[in-house]
C-alpha positions in Angstrom: -3.0 -36.3 -7.7 -3.6 -32.6 -7.7 -1.4 -30.1 -6.0 -1.3 -26.4 -5.6 1.7 -24.7 -7.2 2.8 -21.1 -7.1 3.1 -19.4 -10.5 4.9 -16.1 -11.0 3.2 -13.5 -13.2 5.5 -11.1 -15.0 4.4 -8.0 -16.9 6.3 -7.1 -20.1 6.8 -3.4 -20.1 5.2 -1.4 -22.9 4.8 2.4 -23.2 1.2 2.0 -22.1 1.9 -0.2 -19.1 4.9 2.0 -18.1 2.7 5.1 -18.1 0.0 3.3 -16.1 2.5 2.1 -13.5 4.0 5.6 -13.2 0.5 7.1 -12.7 -0.4 4.4 -10.1 2.8 5.0 -8.1 2.4 8.8 -8.3 -1.2 8.5 -7.1 -0.2 6.3 -4.2 2.6 8.7 -3.3 0.1 11.7 -3.4 -2.3 9.8 -1.1 0.4 9.0 1.4 1.5 12.7 1.4 -2.1 13.7 2.0 -2.3 11.2 4.9 0.9 12.8 6.4 -0.7 16.2 6.2 -3.9 14.9 7.8 -1.9 13.3 10.6 -0.2 16.6 11.3 -3.6 18.3 11.5 -5.0 15.5 13.8 -1.9 15.7 16.0 -2.3 19.4 16.6 -6.0 19.0 17.2 -5.5 16.2 19.8 -2.7 18.2 21.6 -5.2 21.0 22.1 -8.3 19.0 23.0 -7.1 16.1 25.1 -5.5 15.7 28.5 -2.9 13.1 27.2 0.7 14.2 27.5 1.9 16.1 24.4 4.9 13.8 24.2 2.9 10.6 23.9 0.7 12.1 21.2 3.7 13.4 19.3 5.4 10.0 19.4 2.3 8.1 18.3 1.8 10.4 15.3 5.5 10.4 14.5 5.5 6.6 14.2 2.5 6.8 11.9 4.1 9.4 9.7 7.4 7.5 9.6 5.6 4.5 8.2 4.1 6.7 5.4 7.4 8.4 4.7 9.0 5.0 4.3 6.4 4.0 1.8 6.9 7.3 0.0 10.6 6.6 -0.2 9.9 3.1 -1.6 7.6 4.6 -4.3 10.2 7.2 -5.2 12.7 4.4 -5.7 10.2 2.4 -7.8 9.4 5.5 -9.9 13.1 6.0 -10.6 13.7 2.4 -11.5 10.7 2.5 -13.8 12.1 5.5 -15.6 15.3 3.6 -16.2 13.8 0.3 -17.4 13.6 -0.1 -21.1 10.5 -1.1 -23.0 10.2 -4.9 -23.3 11.7 -5.5 -19.8 9.8 -8.0 -17.7 8.9 -7.1 -14.1 7.4 -9.3 -11.5 3.8 -8.3 -10.9 2.5 -10.9 -8.5 2.3 -14.6 -7.7 -0.8 -16.8 -8.2 -1.6 -20.3 -7.1 -2.7 -22.9 -9.6 -3.9 -26.5 -9.2 -1.9 -28.8 -11.3 -2.4 -32.5 -12.0 0.7 -34.8 -11.4 1.1 -38.5 -11.8 3.9 -41.1 -11.7 6.1 -40.6 -14.7 5.2 -37.0 -15.3 8.0 -34.5 -15.9 8.3 -32.2 -13.0 8.8 -28.5 -14.0 10.0 -26.6 -10.9 8.7 -23.1 -11.9 6.1 -21.8 -14.3 5.8 -18.2 -15.3 3.0 -16.3 -17.0 4.0 -13.2 -19.0 1.4 -10.6 -19.7 1.6 -7.6 -22.0 -1.1 -4.8 -21.6 -3.3 -7.2 -19.8 -3.1 -10.1 -22.3 -1.3 -13.4 -21.7 1.5 -13.5 -24.3 3.6 -16.4 -22.9 3.5 -19.3 -20.5 7.0 -20.6 -19.6 8.1 -23.7 -17.9 11.5 -22.9 -16.5 
């Protein structure tokens, strides 16, 4: 019998991967900040050009900006945590699904983990 099992993929932190993650988080943060600036510009433009009440426009744009500010705060937290983490630490990158073959009498391993380092699989654990 074949079943689908979720497998956790962890990344072992190296200088290279730490730098890449910091760049990735910083880039995402900059994009979100640019989106906030664009929203402010769009809000002012809409307030001048449309007949909608200014209050409704402001509330709509404020909700959108709040979502982005929350994501920026999360990225700031991740950047700070990344600065603290020592090289060699393992961080959860994602989960993948795999098809495994089971049969009567087979040993059941509740969780498998794949560890990658700089994009190369270095360990497969059955925990």
